[in-house]
C-alpha positions in Angstrom: 19.8 -96.2 -86.8 20.6 -93.5 -84.3 19.3 -91.0 -86.7 15.6 -93.1 -87.8 15.5 -93.0 -83.2 16.0 -89.6 -83.2 13.4 -89.2 -85.7 10.3 -91.6 -84.1 11.1 -89.5 -80.4 10.4 -86.6 -82.4 7.0 -87.6 -83.8 6.4 -89.5 -80.4 6.6 -86.0 -78.6 5.0 -83.7 -81.1 2.1 -86.5 -80.9 1.6 -86.5 -77.1 2.2 -82.4 -77.7 -1.3 -82.7 -80.1 -3.0 -85.0 -77.3 -2.6 -82.7 -74.8 -3.5 -79.9 -76.5 -6.5 -81.3 -77.8 -7.4 -83.4 -74.3 -6.9 -79.8 -72.0 -8.9 -77.9 -74.6 -11.9 -77.4 -72.8 -10.2 -76.7 -68.9 -7.8 -74.2 -70.4 -10.8 -72.2 -71.9 -12.6 -72.4 -68.6 -9.2 -70.7 -67.0 -8.8 -68.3 -69.3 -12.3 -67.0 -69.9 -13.6 -67.1 -66.1 -11.6 -64.1 -65.0 -13.2 -62.5 -68.0 -16.8 -63.1 -67.6 -16.2 -62.3 -63.9 -14.8 -58.6 -65.1 -17.9 -58.0 -67.7 -20.4 -58.8 -64.5 -18.3 -56.7 -62.5 -18.5 -53.6 -65.4 -22.6 -54.8 -65.5 -22.9 -54.2 -61.8 -21.3 -51.1 -61.8 -23.2 -49.6 -65.0 -26.3 -48.4 -62.9 -24.4 -46.5 -60.7 -22.1 -44.7 -63.3 -24.8 -43.7 -65.4 -26.4 -42.2 -62.5 -23.5 -40.1 -62.2 -23.3 -39.3 -65.6 -27.3 -38.6 -66.1 -27.1 -34.9 -65.2 -24.1 -34.1 -67.7 -25.5 -35.8 -70.4 -28.7 -34.9 -70.6 -30.4 -38.5 -70.3 -32.4 -37.1 -67.1 -36.0 -37.0 -68.1 -38.3 -34.6 -66.5 -42.2 -34.3 -66.7 -43.9 -31.3 -66.5 -47.9 -31.8 -65.9 -49.5 -28.1 -66.9 -52.7 -26.7 -66.3 -54.0 -25.4 -69.8 -51.5 -23.3 -72.1 -54.5 -20.4 -72.9 -53.8 -19.4 -68.8 -51.2 -17.0 -68.3 -50.3 -18.3 -64.8 -49.5 -21.7 -66.6 -47.5 -20.2 -69.8 -45.3 -18.5 -67.2 -44.4 -21.4 -65.2 -43.8 -23.7 -68.3 -41.4 -20.9 -69.5 -39.9 -20.3 -66.3 -39.0 -24.8 -66.0 -38.3 -24.9 -70.0 -35.3 -22.4 -69.2 -34.4 -24.2 -66.6 -34.2 -27.5 -67.7 -32.0 -26.3 -70.4 -29.6 -24.5 -68.2 -29.4 -28.2 -66.7 -29.4 -30.2 -69.2 -32.3 -32.6 -69.0 -34.9 -33.3 -71.1 -38.2 -32.1 -70.4 -41.8 -33.8 -71.8 -44.7 -32.0 -71.2 -48.5 -32.3 -71.3 -51.4 -30.5 -70.0 -54.9 -31.3 -68.4 -56.7 -28.4 -70.4 -57.9 -26.9 -67.2 -60.2 -30.3 -66.8 -59.0 -32.1 -63.4 -60.8 -35.7 -65.0 -58.0 -35.8 -67.3 -54.7 -35.7 -64.9 -55.1 -39.4 -64.3 -54.5 -39.6 -68.0 -52.0 -37.0 -68.3 -50.3 -38.8 -65.4 -50.2 -41.8 -66.8 -48.8 -40.6 -70.4 -45.8 -39.4 -68.2 -45.3 -42.8 -66.7 -45.2 -44.4 -70.2 -42.5 -42.1 -71.2 -40.3 -43.3 -68.5 -39.8 -39.9 -66.9 -37.8 -40.1 -64.0 -39.4 -36.7 -61.9 -42.3 -34.7 -62.4 -43.3 -30.9 -61.8 -47.3 -30.9 -61.3 -48.9 -27.3 -62.0 -52.1 -28.8 -62.6 -53.0 -27.1 -59.1 -55.8 -29.8 -57.9 -55.3 -31.1 -54.6 -58.1 -33.4 -54.2 -57.0 -35.2 -57.8 -52.8 -34.5 -56.6 -53.3 -36.6 -53.5 -54.0 -39.6 -56.3 -50.8 -38.3 -58.3 -48.3 -38.6 -55.4 -49.6 -41.9 -54.1 -49.1 -42.8 -57.5 -45.9 -41.1 -57.8 -44.5 -42.4 -54.5 -45.4 -46.4 -55.0 -42.9 -46.0 -58.6 -40.1 -44.1 -56.2 -40.4 -41.0 -58.8 -39.7 -37.8 -57.2 -42.6 -35.0 -57.2 -42.9 -31.2 -57.2 -46.4 -29.3 -56.5 -46.7 -26.2 -57.9 -48.8 -23.9 -55.3 -51.0 -26.3 -54.1 -50.0 -28.7 -51.3 -51.0 -32.6 -51.7 -49.1 -34.6 -49.2 -46.0 -35.1 -47.3 -44.4 -37.6 -50.4 -44.7 -34.0 -52.7 -42.6 -31.6 -52.3 -44.4 -27.9 -53.0 -42.5 -25.4 -54.8 -44.2 -21.3 -54.9 -45.2 -18.3 -52.9 -45.7 -19.2 -49.2 -49.4 -18.6 -49.8 -50.1 -17.6 -46.2 -47.3 -15.6 -45.8 -48.3 -14.4 -49.5 -51.7 -12.7 -47.6 -50.1 -11.6 -44.9 -47.7 -9.0 -46.9 -51.3 -8.7 -49.0 -53.1 -7.4 -45.4 -50.6 -5.1 -45.0 -50.8 -3.4 -48.2 -54.5 -3.5 -47.8 -54.8 -2.4 -44.0 -52.5 0.3 -44.9 -55.0 1.4 -47.8 -58.4 0.8 -45.6 -56.8 3.0 -43.2 -55.8 5.6 -45.0 -58.7 6.1 -47.4 -61.6 4.5 -45.8 -61.2 5.5 -42.1 -60.3 2.1 -40.9 -63.9 0.8 -41.2 -65.2 -2.5 -43.9 -68.5 -2.9 -44.2 -68.4 -6.3 -46.6 -65.5 -8.5 -47.7 -66.4 -10.6 -50.9 -63.5 -13.2 -50.7 -63.5 -15.5 -54.0 -61.2 -18.7 -54.6 -60.6 -22.0 -56.7 -62.4 -24.4 -54.3 -60.5 -27.1 -55.9 -57.3 -25.5 -55.1 -57.4 -26.7 -51.6 -56.4 -25.1 -48.1 -52.7 -23.9 -49.8 -54.8 -21.5 -52.1 -57.3 -20.7 -49.3 -54.1 -20.0 -47.2 -53.5 -16.9 -49.3 -56.9 -15.2 -48.9 -56.7 -16.5 -45.0 -52.8 -14.7 -44.0 -54.8 -11.7 -45.6 -57.7 -11.7 -42.8 -55.5 -12.7 -40.2 -53.5 -9.3 -40.7 -56.5 -7.4 -40.9 -58.0 -9.1 -37.9 -54.9 -8.1 -36.0 -55.5 -4.4 -37.0 -59.3 -4.8 -36.0 -60.0 -4.3 -39.7 -62.3 -6.9 -40.4 -66.2 -6.6 -40.3 -68.6 -9.2 -38.7 -68.3 -12.9 -39.6 -71.9 -12.8 -41.5 -70.3 -10.1 -43.4 -67.6 -12.2 -45.0 -69.5 -14.4 -47.9 -66.9 -16.9 -49.2 -67.4 -17.9 -53.1 -66.2 -20.7 -55.5 -64.9 -18.6 -58.2 -63.3 -21.5 -59.9 -60.7 -19.3 -60.5 -62.0 -17.8 -63.9 -63.1 -14.5 -64.9 -66.4 -15.3 -65.8 -67.2 -16.8 -63.1 -66.1 -14.2 -60.9 -68.3 -11.7 -62.8 -70.9 -13.1 -62.0 -70.8 -13.6 -58.8 -69.7 -9.8 -58.2 -72.8 -8.7 -60.1 -74.7 -10.9 -57.9 -73.2 -9.2 -54.7 -73.7 -5.8 -55.8 -76.8 -6.6 -57.0 -78.1 -7.9 -53.5 -76.5 -5.0 -51.6 -77.2 -2.0 -53.8 -76.6 0.1 -50.2 -73.6 -1.6 -49.3 -69.9 0.9 -49.2 -66.6 -0.1 -48.4 -66.3 -3.9 -49.5 -63.1 -5.5 -49.9 -63.1 -8.0 -52.7 -60.2 -10.8 -52.8 -59.4 -13.1 -55.3 -56.8 -15.9 -55.6 -55.5 -15.1 -58.9 -55.6 -12.4 -61.5 -58.3 -13.3 -64.0 -60.4 -13.9 -60.9 -59.7 -9.9 -60.1 -60.8 -8.7 -64.2 -63.9 -10.3 -63.5 -64.8 -8.6 -60.1 -63.8 -5.5 -61.5 -65.5 -5.9 -64.8 -68.9 -6.3 -62.8 -67.8 -3.5 -60.4 -67.3 -1.2 -63.9 -70.4 -2.6 -65.4 -72.8 -1.4 -61.9 -71.0 1.7 -61.4 -70.0 0.8 -58.0 -66.0 1.7 -58.1 -66.3 4.1 -55.2 -67.6 1.7 -52.9 -65.1 -1.3 -53.7 -61.6 -1.9 -53.2 -59.9 -5.1 -55.0 -56.7 -6.9 -54.4 -55.5 -10.2 -56.3 -52.4 -12.7 -56.7 -50.0 -14.0 -59.7 -48.9 -10.4 -61.2 -50.0 -11.5 -64.5 -49.5 -9.3 -67.6 -53.0 -8.2 -68.4 -52.8 -7.0 -64.0 -50.0 -5.2 -64.7 -51.1 -3.5 -67.7 -53.9 -2.1 -66.0 -52.3 -0.6 -63.1 -50.0 0.6 -65.6 -52.4 2.3 -68.1 -55.7 3.0 -66.2 -54.7 5.6 -64.1 -57.1 5.0 -61.6 -59.4 2.3 -60.6 -60.7 0.3 -57.8 -58.6 -2.4 -58.6 -55.2 -1.5 -56.4 -52.3 -4.0 -56.5 -51.4 -7.7 -57.3 -49.0 -9.9 -55.2 -46.2 -11.5 -57.6 -45.3 -14.8 -56.6 -42.3 -14.6 -59.1 -43.9 -17.8 -61.2 -41.2 -17.7 -63.9 -38.7 -18.6 -61.2 -40.3 -22.1 -60.1 -38.7 -24.1 -62.4 -35.1 -22.7 -60.5 -36.1 -24.2 -57.5 -37.9 -27.6 -58.5 -35.1 -28.4 -61.3 -32.5 -28.5 -58.7 -34.0 -30.2 -55.8 -35.5 -33.1 -58.2 -31.9 -33.3 -59.6 -30.6 -34.1 -56.1 -33.4 -36.4 -55.3 -32.2 -38.2 -58.6 -28.7 -37.8 -58.2 -27.8 -38.6 -54.4 -31.0 -41.3 -54.3 -31.8 -39.6 -51.2 -34.8 -36.8 -50.2 -33.4 -34.3 -47.8 -34.8 -31.4 -49.6 -37.0 -29.2 -47.1 -40.6 -29.8 -48.2 -41.6 -26.3 -49.3 -39.5 -24.3 -51.4 -40.4 -20.7 -51.6 -40.4 -17.6 -53.6 -40.6 -14.1 -52.5 -43.3 -12.3 -52.4 -44.6 -8.6 -52.8 -47.4 -6.4 -54.0 -46.9 -4.9 -57.3 -49.3 -1.3 -57.8 -49.4 2.2 -59.5 -46.6 3.4 -57.4 -44.0 0.7 -58.6 -45.7 -1.1 -61.6 -43.1 0.7 -64.0 -40.7 -1.5 -62.3 -41.8 -4.9 -64.1 -43.9 -3.4 -66.6 -43.4 -2.0 -69.9 -45.6 -1.4 -73.0 
């Protein structure tokens, strides 16, 4: 009997334990799972911060490079420099060009957006279109660097100080004019890419202000401004027309915003046999300009201002990464390379054939 009672008590205890286990299942599950869910939510909240910290090291930052034209040497030089800088920084680079057609820049920008770029470097060189590019990047919170051409306060400008480069050129031209033309200039033919805006024009303004300070600029009506579109052919046409209209003019200083324009001007001067009457300087330091200075013993094309285009990426990539990694923009608005004149005296230091 005693054994029977003991067995009944054991059975009752087992039954109660089973009942308690079933009845308390939901609460026990909630109590043990709650901390796990809280931890998961916490990890999800922290993920963006840790991902941002690791992006540069894992190469997950994606930077878009918008280019002018792959057939343009300045574009190629900038592109190669940015590619090198991006590779060294361990970031992905997405590239595209507008083919030299500013009407295609908007579509190029949308392509960059569709590829989820984290930041953009814009080397399409059109200030009027660039304003829209900058506004759209600002709306999306995408950091933007522009090359050479000023857009607005949001876009950082990377490249040479255009006005300062003009002053460097002006000092060189002044010395040449004083040495070779007795400090007298009859005409100035000033050509630049108008769509490039005030930033590009500043290359000429800096030069002219320097010449004015030295008393070397002619009267205002003898300073002829023309839009050469930044191209060789248009510059050649403008120069040919000018020389045709001024057959007796001498001591003509011709300045263009790039080497492509200078090449066109030089070809026109050479064709018309007017080298003795002209002196040309330009900007960019393109290889064909250096080749000319190195291989043509003497010509009216005297020098080109080097911007170190290949170094633009070394300024742009670190600036964009700092903005992306910190979430703050404390970068100087303008990041400048150092400009200097390359002529026949020093071309051997920068060009080898």
